[in-house]
C-alpha positions in Angstrom: 5.9 84.2 37.3 9.3 84.1 36.0 12.6 84.9 37.6 15.3 86.3 36.9 17.6 88.1 39.4 14.6 89.7 41.5 15.8 89.5 44.9 14.5 92.9 46.0 10.8 92.6 45.0 10.2 88.9 44.8 8.8 88.4 47.7 5.8 90.9 48.2 5.2 89.7 44.5 4.5 86.0 46.2 2.8 87.2 49.5 0.6 89.1 47.0 -0.7 85.8 45.5 -0.6 83.6 48.9 -2.9 86.2 50.4 -5.3 86.4 47.2 -9.2 86.1 48.1 -9.6 83.5 45.8 -7.5 80.3 47.2 -7.3 77.1 44.9 -4.5 78.4 42.9 -1.1 77.1 42.4 1.5 79.3 42.1 4.0 78.0 39.6 7.4 80.0 39.6 10.0 79.3 36.9 13.5 80.6 38.6 15.0 81.6 34.9 18.9 80.7 35.9 19.1 83.7 38.4 22.3 84.1 39.6 21.4 86.1 43.1 19.1 85.1 46.5 15.8 84.9 43.9 16.1 81.1 44.5 16.5 81.8 48.8 13.3 84.0 48.8 11.5 81.7 47.4 12.4 78.9 49.6 11.6 80.5 51.8 7.8 80.2 51.9 6.5 77.4 53.3 3.3 77.2 51.0 2.6 74.1 49.5 0.9 75.7 46.2 4.4 77.3 45.6 5.6 75.4 42.6 9.4 76.0 41.7 11.1 75.2 38.2 14.8 75.6 37.6 16.1 76.2 33.4 19.2 77.7 32.7 18.7 81.4 31.7 16.6 81.7 28.6 15.0 84.9 28.8 11.0 85.5 29.8 9.4 84.2 27.2 11.3 80.7 27.3 10.5 81.0 31.3 6.8 81.4 30.2 6.1 78.6 27.6 8.1 76.2 30.4 5.5 77.2 32.9 2.5 76.4 30.4 4.0 73.1 29.8 3.8 72.4 33.6 0.9 74.5 35.1 -2.2 71.8 35.4 -5.3 74.5 35.9 -7.0 75.3 33.0 -6.6 79.1 33.7 -3.5 81.1 33.5 -2.5 84.1 35.4 0.6 86.0 34.0 2.3 88.5 36.7 6.0 89.3 36.9 8.3 89.0 40.3 8.8 92.4 41.0 4.6 93.0 40.4 1.9 93.2 42.8 -1.8 91.5 42.9 -4.0 93.1 44.4 -6.1 90.7 47.0 -9.1 90.7 44.8 -7.5 89.8 41.3 -7.3 86.1 40.6 -11.2 86.2 42.0 -12.9 89.2 39.9 -11.0 87.6 36.7 -11.8 83.7 37.5 -15.0 85.1 38.1 -16.0 87.3 34.9 -14.3 84.6 32.8 -16.4 81.7 33.9 -20.0 83.5 33.9 -18.8 85.1 29.8 -16.7 81.8 28.8 -16.5 83.2 25.3 -13.8 85.2 26.3 -10.3 84.0 25.8 -8.1 86.5 27.6 -8.8 89.0 30.4 -6.9 91.9 30.7 -7.7 95.1 33.0 -6.3 98.3 34.3 -3.1 98.6 35.7 -1.2 101.2 39.1 2.1 101.6 37.6 4.8 102.4 40.6 8.3 103.6 41.0 11.0 101.7 42.1 10.0 102.0 45.6 6.5 101.2 44.8 4.9 105.0 45.1 2.3 105.4 42.2 3.2 106.9 39.1 -0.2 106.6 37.3 -3.0 104.2 36.6 -3.5 102.8 33.2 -6.9 102.3 31.9 -6.7 100.0 28.9 -7.3 101.7 25.5 -10.2 99.5 24.2 -12.1 97.3 26.9 -14.6 95.3 24.4 -13.4 92.5 22.3 -14.9 94.6 19.2 -12.9 98.1 20.7 -9.5 95.6 20.6 -9.7 94.8 17.4 -10.2 97.8 15.9 -6.6 98.9 17.4 -3.8 99.3 15.5 -1.9 96.4 15.3 1.0 98.7 16.9 -1.1 98.8 19.8 -0.7 95.9 22.1 -4.3 95.1 24.0 -3.1 94.3 27.2 -0.7 94.8 30.0 0.8 91.6 30.2 1.1 91.4 34.1 -2.6 92.1 33.8 -3.8 88.9 31.9 -6.1 85.9 32.9 -6.1 83.6 30.0 -7.0 80.0 29.2 -4.1 78.0 29.2 -5.2 75.7 26.3 -5.9 78.8 23.9 -2.5 79.8 24.0 -0.8 76.2 23.9 -3.2 76.0 21.0 -1.3 78.9 19.5 2.5 77.8 19.6 2.7 79.6 22.9 4.6 82.5 23.2 7.3 83.3 20.4 10.9 83.3 21.6 11.9 85.0 18.7 10.1 88.1 19.4 12.5 89.7 21.9 10.3 91.7 24.8 7.2 91.3 22.4 6.2 88.0 22.9 3.3 88.8 24.5 2.3 91.5 21.9 3.2 89.2 18.8 0.9 86.4 20.5 -1.9 87.9 20.9 -1.7 89.8 17.2 -2.8 85.6 16.4 -4.8 84.6 18.9 -7.3 87.6 18.6 -7.8 86.9 14.7 -9.9 84.4 16.1 -10.4 84.4 20.0 -12.4 87.1 21.6 -10.8 88.9 24.3 -12.1 91.4 27.1 -10.6 94.1 29.1 -11.2 95.3 32.7 -11.3 99.1 33.7 -10.3 98.3 36.9 -6.6 97.8 38.4 -6.2 94.5 39.8 -2.2 94.6 40.1 0.5 97.2 40.2 3.3 97.7 38.4 6.5 98.4 39.1 8.9 100.8 36.9 12.8 99.4 37.8 16.1 99.9 35.5 16.4 96.7 36.0 13.5 95.2 34.3 14.2 93.6 30.5 12.0 96.0 28.3 13.1 99.6 28.2 11.1 102.3 27.0 10.8 101.5 23.1 11.6 105.3 21.9 15.1 103.7 23.2 15.5 100.9 20.8 16.9 101.4 17.7 15.2 102.3 14.6 16.2 99.0 13.1 14.5 97.3 16.0 11.0 99.0 15.6 11.2 98.2 12.3 11.3 94.8 12.8 9.1 94.8 15.2 6.1 96.2 13.8 6.7 94.4 10.1 6.3 91.4 12.2 3.3 92.1 14.1 1.8 93.7 10.7 2.9 90.4 8.8 2.1 87.7 11.8 5.4 85.9 11.3 9.2 86.2 12.3 12.2 84.3 10.3 15.3 83.1 12.6 17.5 85.7 11.8 15.0 88.9 12.3 15.4 87.4 15.8 18.6 86.9 15.9 18.7 91.0 15.2 16.0 91.8 17.8 18.9 89.8 20.5 21.2 91.4 19.5 20.6 94.7 19.3 18.7 94.1 22.9 21.1 92.3 24.6 24.2 95.8 23.4 21.1 97.6 25.5 21.1 95.8 28.4 23.9 98.6 30.1 23.0 99.4 32.8 23.6 103.4 32.0 20.8 102.9 29.0 18.7 101.5 31.2 19.0 104.1 34.1 18.5 106.7 31.5 15.2 104.8 30.0 13.6 104.8 33.0 14.0 108.2 34.3 13.1 109.0 30.5 9.6 107.1 31.1 8.9 108.5 34.4 10.0 111.4 32.7 7.1 111.5 29.8 4.7 110.0 32.4 4.8 112.9 35.0 3.5 114.8 31.9 1.1 112.7 30.2 -0.6 110.5 32.5 -0.2 112.6 36.0 0.6 116.1 35.0 3.3 116.8 37.8 5.7 119.0 36.0 8.7 119.2 38.9 8.6 115.2 38.9 8.9 115.3 35.1 11.6 117.7 35.1 13.5 116.4 37.9 13.8 112.7 35.8 14.3 114.4 32.7 16.9 115.9 34.1 18.3 112.9 35.6 17.9 111.1 32.0 19.9 114.0 30.3 22.9 114.0 32.3 23.2 110.4 31.5 22.1 110.5 27.9 22.4 113.7 27.1 22.3 113.1 23.1 18.5 111.8 23.2 17.2 115.9 21.9 13.5 115.2 22.5 13.9 114.6 26.4 15.0 118.2 25.4 11.8 119.5 23.6 9.9 117.7 26.8 11.8 119.2 29.0 10.9 122.4 27.5 7.0 121.2 27.2 6.9 120.8 31.1 6.4 124.3 31.4 3.1 124.4 29.3 -0.3 125.1 31.3 -1.8 121.7 32.0 -4.6 122.4 29.9 -2.4 123.6 26.9 -0.5 120.0 27.1 -3.2 117.7 27.2 -4.2 119.5 24.4 -1.0 118.8 22.4 -0.9 115.2 23.4 -4.4 114.5 22.6 -3.0 116.2 19.4 -0.3 114.2 19.1 -2.4 110.7 19.6 -5.6 112.0 17.1 -2.4 112.8 14.2 -0.8 109.3 14.9 -4.1 107.3 14.4 -4.9 109.0 11.4 -1.4 108.6 9.9 -2.0 104.7 11.3 -5.0 103.9 9.1 -4.2 106.8 5.5 -0.7 105.4 4.9 1.0 103.0 2.9 3.0 100.3 5.3 6.1 101.8 3.6 5.8 105.3 4.8 3.8 104.2 7.6 7.1 102.2 9.3 9.6 105.5 8.4 6.5 107.3 10.5 6.5 105.2 13.3 10.1 105.6 13.8 10.3 109.0 14.2 7.4 109.5 16.2 8.0 109.8 19.2 5.5 109.8 22.4 
């Protein structure tokens, strides 16, 4: 678990691990240069299974690589400092991977919550079996990072997390590993992932076109240069302002309450909040209008959009694809 200024949530996250039905684990917490009370809260726990690593603030990928180097167990369960694992999470994933040893990565379904911990929607994987996962577009991340349970050596042998792949270090890692290793997604939600405006990752549609172009080209090629990594980091750092992150948070909630858990009143409430923060995001006006459509019509449009997007991905040349993916709004 990497942790950076997670004082508001980390106590609940740690407790959710210590209360696991599977008890034979070490909880490696990498304190990534926190300046709040994160370290004090971690130290308030008296459990010999907790191992604390401290480093200067270097970001999620560097923190994860540090944890991997120090981990002693053959399996790694990933999650963040504002997530909550269900009590059976480790047992379910451990039992599955040990009874199916030909798999190297196991993902799961996820319950997404808002900043207060209230359920927004349940995410179920786009693909379950290894063959289905391999058929996904390279632009679709096959796992929710906080849900994965994997063989430590598999990730280390792949070079760990690429620290140049700013905010998509997991997606980049899977893209390389899945060329040689097998994976599986469990449909069952095993963790609650909290969406909040303070998280490092913001809704992708709020990223610049240049950011997305570099990202998807890197995923397609399977490589990323230092110059590209610097560009991604520079763009990302400029977008770390509280205003942008808050706007992206409300926009994401608005979309999820339209597409994934049809509650149009809540969708409108959040879309109006994001428009008050960033009134020039025209797509949010379009989503606001769509929130007045009947559920059946809205779902039909959503499925049509997804289907057309996947067809374009399969049929268009790369140069055209790159332009399309910058313009498409889900």
